[in-house]
MARLOKE-349479 format. One record per residue (C-alpha): residue in one letter; chain; y, z, x; residue number from 1. Coordinates in nm, 2 decimals. Example, Ala and Ser with C-alpha at 12.3 -4.5 7.8 and 13.67 -1.06 7.14 Angstrom:
<pts>
PT   type   mol       c2       c3       c1   seq
PT      A     A    -0.45     0.78     1.23     1
PT      S     A    -0.11     0.71     1.37     2
</pts>
This chain:
<pts>
PT   type   mol       c2       c3       c1   seq
PT      M     A    -4.87     7.87    -3.24     1
PT      I     A    -4.78     8.16    -2.98     2
PT      S     A    -4.65     8.40    -3.19     3
PT      R     A    -4.38     8.51    -2.96     4
PT      M     A    -4.15     8.19    -2.84     5
PT      R     A    -3.92     8.14    -2.58     6
PT      R     A    -3.55     8.18    -2.69     7
PT      S     A    -3.30     7.89    -2.65     8
PT      F     A    -2.97     8.00    -2.45     9
PT      P     A    -2.64     7.99    -2.65    10
PT      A     A    -2.52     7.62    -2.68    11
PT      L     A    -2.14     7.76    -2.59    12
PT      V     A    -1.93     7.42    -2.64    13
PT      V     A    -1.58     7.37    -2.66    14
PT      L     A    -1.51     7.08    -2.91    15
PT      A     A    -1.14     7.05    -2.79    16
PT      A     A    -1.26     7.06    -2.42    17
PT      C     A    -1.55     6.81    -2.47    18
PT      G     A    -1.36     6.54    -2.67    19
PT      C     A    -1.64     6.53    -2.94    20
PT      S     A    -1.53     6.36    -3.28    21
PT      K     A    -1.57     6.61    -3.59    22
PT      E     A    -1.91     6.42    -3.69    23
PT      Q     A    -2.08     6.50    -3.31    24
PT      A     A    -1.93     6.85    -3.32    25
PT      P     A    -2.17     7.13    -3.21    26
PT      P     A    -2.13     7.46    -3.41    27
PT      P     A    -1.83     7.67    -3.32    28
PT      V     A    -1.87     7.91    -3.01    29
PT      P     A    -1.84     8.26    -3.11    30
PT      A     A    -1.55     8.50    -2.94    31
PT      P     A    -1.56     8.67    -2.66    32
PT      S     A    -1.60     9.03    -2.64    33
PT      S     A    -1.23     9.06    -2.61    34
PT      A     A    -1.05     9.04    -2.95    35
PT      G     A    -0.95     8.69    -3.03    36
PT      P     A    -1.06     8.38    -3.26    37
PT      A     A    -1.35     8.17    -3.18    38
PT      I     A    -1.34     7.98    -2.90    39
PT      G     A    -1.38     7.67    -3.11    40
PT      V     A    -1.07     7.70    -3.31    41
PT      A     A    -0.82     7.85    -3.05    42
PT      A     A    -0.52     7.65    -2.93    43
PT      P     A    -0.41     7.71    -2.60    44
PT      A     A    -0.05     7.69    -2.49    45
PT      D     A    -0.08     7.34    -2.37    46
PT      P     A    -0.38     7.18    -2.53    47
PT      S     A    -0.34     6.86    -2.34    48
PT      L     A    -0.46     7.03    -2.06    49
PT      V     A    -0.78     7.17    -2.14    50
PT      N     A    -0.89     6.85    -2.37    51
PT      P     A    -0.92     6.64    -2.05    52
PT      A     A    -1.08     6.31    -2.19    53
PT      I     A    -1.29     6.38    -1.89    54
PT      S     A    -1.53     6.04    -2.04    55
PT      T     A    -1.22     5.80    -1.98    56
PT      R     A    -1.27     5.46    -1.80    57
PT      D     A    -0.95     5.52    -1.62    58
PT      P     A    -1.09     5.67    -1.26    59
PT      E     A    -0.74     5.80    -1.21    60
PT      L     A    -0.69     6.00    -1.55    61
PT      R     A    -1.05     6.09    -1.50    62
PT      K     A    -0.98     6.25    -1.17    63
PT      K     A    -0.64     6.41    -1.31    64
PT      R     A    -0.82     6.59    -1.60    65
PT      I     A    -1.10     6.75    -1.36    66
PT      E     A    -0.80     6.86    -1.15    67
PT      E     A    -0.62     7.03    -1.39    68
PT      N     A    -0.94     7.19    -1.55    69
PT      L     A    -1.04     7.29    -1.23    70
PT      A     A    -0.67     7.47    -1.17    71
PT      L     A    -0.73     7.64    -1.53    72
PT      M     A    -1.10     7.77    -1.42    73
PT      N     A    -0.86     8.04    -1.26    74
PT      D     A    -0.62     8.11    -1.57    75
PT      P     A    -0.58     8.51    -1.70    76
PT      D     A    -0.67     8.39    -2.05    77
PT      P     A    -1.11     8.38    -2.07    78
PT      Q     A    -1.07     8.13    -2.37    79
PT      V     A    -0.83     7.86    -2.17    80
PT      R     A    -1.13     7.91    -1.87    81
PT      M     A    -1.41     7.84    -2.17    82
PT      A     A    -1.23     7.54    -2.25    83
PT      A     A    -1.17     7.42    -1.90    84
PT      L     A    -1.52     7.48    -1.81    85
PT      N     A    -1.61     7.27    -2.11    86
PT      G     A    -1.40     7.01    -1.99    87
PT      L     A    -1.58     6.98    -1.69    88
PT      R     A    -1.89     6.94    -1.84    89
PT      M     A    -1.87     6.54    -1.83    90
PT      A     A    -1.81     6.53    -1.46    91
PT      A     A    -2.16     6.60    -1.32    92
PT      S     A    -2.19     6.21    -1.26    93
PT      T     A    -1.87     6.20    -1.06    94
PT      D     A    -2.06     6.24    -0.69    95
PT      D     A    -1.72     6.26    -0.54    96
PT      L     A    -1.61     6.56    -0.74    97
PT      V     A    -1.91     6.75    -0.79    98
PT      E     A    -1.88     6.90    -0.50    99
PT      R     A    -1.58     7.12    -0.60   100
PT      V     A    -1.68     7.14    -0.96   101
PT      V     A    -2.03     7.29    -0.87   102
PT      P     A    -1.87     7.55    -0.65   103
PT      A     A    -1.60     7.65    -0.93   104
PT      M     A    -1.86     7.69    -1.20   105
PT      A     A    -2.07     7.92    -0.92   106
PT      A     A    -1.77     8.13    -0.89   107
PT      M     A    -1.71     8.17    -1.26   108
PT      L     A    -2.09     8.26    -1.31   109
PT      D     A    -2.07     8.49    -1.02   110
PT      G     A    -1.76     8.66    -1.13   111
PT      D     A    -1.61     8.61    -1.47   112
PT      S     A    -1.49     8.88    -1.69   113
PT      E     A    -1.66     8.71    -2.01   114
PT      L     A    -2.03     8.72    -2.07   115
PT      S     A    -1.98     8.41    -2.28   116
PT      N     A    -1.82     8.22    -2.00   117
PT      R     A    -2.07     8.33    -1.74   118
PT      I     A    -2.35     8.21    -2.00   119
PT      Q     A    -2.18     7.86    -2.04   120
PT      A     A    -2.16     7.84    -1.65   121
PT      A     A    -2.51     7.87    -1.61   122
PT      V     A    -2.62     7.63    -1.91   123
PT      I     A    -2.38     7.37    -1.75   124
PT      L     A    -2.54     7.42    -1.40   125
PT      R     A    -2.85     7.34    -1.54   126
PT      E     A    -2.77     7.02    -1.66   127
PT      Y     A    -2.63     6.90    -1.30   128
PT      G     A    -3.00     6.98    -1.16   129
PT      A     A    -3.00     6.92    -0.80   130
PT      Q     A    -2.67     6.85    -0.75   131
PT      A     A    -2.62     7.21    -0.84   132
PT      A     A    -2.77     7.35    -0.56   133
PT      P     A    -2.43     7.53    -0.36   134
PT      A     A    -2.50     7.76    -0.70   135
PT      V     A    -2.82     7.91    -0.64   136
PT      P     A    -2.71     8.20    -0.49   137
PT      A     A    -2.46     8.28    -0.77   138
PT      L     A    -2.79     8.20    -1.02   139
PT      V     A    -3.04     8.43    -0.80   140
PT      K     A    -2.75     8.72    -0.82   141
PT      R     A    -2.77     8.68    -1.24   142
PT      L     A    -3.16     8.74    -1.23   143
PT      A     A    -3.11     9.12    -1.18   144
PT      D     A    -2.86     9.09    -1.49   145
PT      P     A    -3.05     9.19    -1.83   146
PT      K     A    -2.81     8.96    -2.03   147
PT      M     A    -2.81     8.69    -1.78   148
PT      R     A    -3.16     8.65    -1.65   149
PT      E     A    -3.27     8.41    -1.90   150
PT      V     A    -3.04     8.15    -1.87   151
PT      A     A    -3.03     8.18    -1.49   152
PT      M     A    -3.39     8.11    -1.49   153
PT      R     A    -3.34     7.81    -1.69   154
PT      A     A    -3.10     7.67    -1.46   155
PT      L     A    -3.31     7.70    -1.16   156
PT      E     A    -3.61     7.52    -1.34   157
PT      N     A    -3.40     7.20    -1.27   158
PT      L     A    -3.31     7.23    -0.91   159
PT      G     A    -3.60     7.16    -0.74   160
PT      K     A    -3.65     7.26    -0.34   161
PT      P     A    -3.33     7.44    -0.37   162
PT      A     A    -3.49     7.71    -0.61   163
PT      R     A    -3.72     7.83    -0.35   164
PT      E     A    -3.43     8.07    -0.26   165
PT      A     A    -3.53     8.25    -0.59   166
PT      L     A    -3.90     8.30    -0.51   167
PT      P     A    -3.89     8.66    -0.41   168
PT      A     A    -3.71     8.74    -0.72   169
PT      L     A    -3.93     8.56    -0.96   170
PT      L     A    -4.22     8.68    -0.81   171
PT      D     A    -4.05     9.03    -0.91   172
PT      L     A    -3.97     8.93    -1.26   173
PT      L     A    -4.36     8.82    -1.29   174
PT      K     A    -4.42     9.21    -1.29   175
PT      S     A    -4.11     9.33    -1.54   176
PT      P     A    -4.23     9.56    -1.79   177
PT      E     A    -4.08     9.30    -2.09   178
PT      W     A    -4.34     9.04    -2.20   179
PT      A     A    -4.04     8.82    -2.26   180
PT      V     A    -3.91     8.81    -1.89   181
PT      R     A    -4.29     8.78    -1.77   182
PT      Q     A    -4.31     8.49    -1.96   183
PT      Q     A    -3.97     8.31    -1.90   184
PT      A     A    -4.06     8.38    -1.47   185
PT      A     A    -4.41     8.24    -1.52   186
PT      F     A    -4.28     7.92    -1.71   187
PT      T     A    -3.97     7.86    -1.45   188
PT      L     A    -4.20     7.93    -1.15   189
PT      G     A    -4.41     7.66    -1.28   190
PT      K     A    -4.12     7.41    -1.33   191
PT      I     A    -4.01     7.46    -0.93   192
PT      G     A    -4.35     7.36    -0.87   193
PT      K     A    -4.46     7.23    -0.54   194
PT      H     A    -4.17     7.42    -0.37   195
PT      V     A    -4.32     7.79    -0.45   196
PT      P     A    -4.75     7.74    -0.35   197
PT      E     A    -4.71     8.11    -0.29   198
PT      A     A    -4.65     8.16    -0.69   199
PT      V     A    -5.00     8.03    -0.79   200
PT      G     A    -5.22     8.38    -0.73   201
PT      P     A    -4.95     8.57    -0.92   202
PT      I     A    -4.93     8.34    -1.23   203
PT      T     A    -5.29     8.34    -1.24   204
PT      G     A    -5.28     8.67    -1.22   205
PT      L     A    -5.10     8.68    -1.55   206
PT      L     A    -5.31     8.43    -1.72   207
PT      T     A    -5.61     8.70    -1.66   208
PT      G     A    -5.46     8.96    -1.73   209
PT      D     A    -5.16     9.03    -1.92   210
PT      T     A    -5.19     9.17    -2.25   211
PT      E     A    -4.94     8.96    -2.40   212
PT      P     A    -5.07     8.59    -2.53   213
PT      G     A    -4.73     8.47    -2.52   214
PT      V     A    -4.74     8.52    -2.16   215
PT      R     A    -5.09     8.43    -2.09   216
PT      A     A    -4.99     8.10    -2.24   217
PT      A     A    -4.67     8.03    -2.04   218
PT      A     A    -4.89     8.12    -1.74   219
PT      A     A    -5.12     7.84    -1.82   220
PT      D     A    -4.82     7.61    -1.88   221
PT      G     A    -4.66     7.71    -1.57   222
PT      L     A    -5.01     7.63    -1.38   223
PT      G     A    -5.04     7.31    -1.54   224
PT      S     A    -4.69     7.21    -1.46   225
PT      M     A    -4.77     7.27    -1.04   226
PT      G     A    -5.01     7.00    -1.04   227
PT      T     A    -5.27     6.97    -0.74   228
PT      L     A    -5.11     7.29    -0.61   229
PT      A     A    -5.29     7.49    -0.89   230
PT      K     A    -5.65     7.35    -0.81   231
PT      P     A    -5.74     7.72    -0.73   232
PT      S     A    -5.64     7.84    -1.05   233
PT      L     A    -5.89     7.60    -1.25   234
PT      P     A    -6.17     7.85    -1.27   235
PT      A     A    -5.94     8.08    -1.44   236
PT      L     A    -5.79     7.86    -1.65   237
PT      R     A    -6.12     7.72    -1.80   238
PT      E     A    -6.24     8.05    -1.88   239
PT      A     A    -5.93     8.11    -2.03   240
PT      A     A    -5.98     7.77    -2.25   241
PT      A     A    -6.33     7.90    -2.32   242
PT      K     A    -6.29     8.25    -2.41   243
PT      D     A    -5.95     8.39    -2.42   244
PT      P     A    -5.92     8.57    -2.79   245
PT      A     A    -5.58     8.42    -2.84   246
PT      P     A    -5.62     8.05    -2.99   247
PT      A     A    -5.27     7.94    -2.85   248
PT      V     A    -5.39     8.04    -2.49   249
PT      R     A    -5.70     7.84    -2.54   250
PT      D     A    -5.52     7.54    -2.60   251
PT      H     A    -5.27     7.60    -2.36   252
PT      A     A    -5.52     7.66    -2.08   253
PT      A     A    -5.71     7.34    -2.17   254
PT      I     A    -5.43     7.14    -2.14   255
PT      A     A    -5.32     7.27    -1.80   256
PT      V     A    -5.68     7.23    -1.67   257
PT      R     A    -5.62     6.83    -1.79   258
PT      A     A    -5.31     6.83    -1.62   259
PT      I     A    -5.38     6.97    -1.31   260
PT      E     A    -5.78     6.76    -1.28   261
PT      A     A    -5.54     6.43    -1.34   262
PT      A     A    -5.29     6.53    -1.06   263
PT      R     A    -5.29     6.30    -0.77   264
</pts>
């Protein structure tokens, strides 16, 4: 096992906003940095507005609730903004509204005063996949923020070709003095895969030269995710699979070799 594992980002979900039943409810969300009760138990002035029932089968009601939550994204109360954000979470499959929902979430990611709101916006954008392409500039900007960097990288992993815009920043992060940043950047670049061929060389450099086993293992994973594009890294991966002093790195490198050799 890798001694230092990738951290998971916070599951900031508001029960009242997502319409979950008590049995399905995730753990309560911690309160934002300003004083006040946890969002999971706070009651806004008009709960009906932030309890959108967005999953309703009635398209007109669904549209109305989405519009209400879009308006509440600008509310001065950070807890109401969080509730509205989570109320919009179910809108990802509504193609005609995603064009408005994604920019609203990107704006929150870029400028909301509460860290918990910014993190949750990135978490939801990750779920939207390629539909979140308009949010790439905001996600790239957050790569420079130590408190947002990891969750922004995770969101970029799901975006495909539009995430190429983040390549220069991600390549810089491969050189970070922090092992966890190098590890996540290598993994993220691997997930973006065929859209960032320039990353093969730098990731291979981590595999062969990084002092942290967790980073070398993540580099192997990243290369394995890149398929035929990573064929130039096969000699280094075979060497790591045979001789790396860390068992986890040897295992991950061997898996990457098989993945690349099997890719078409």
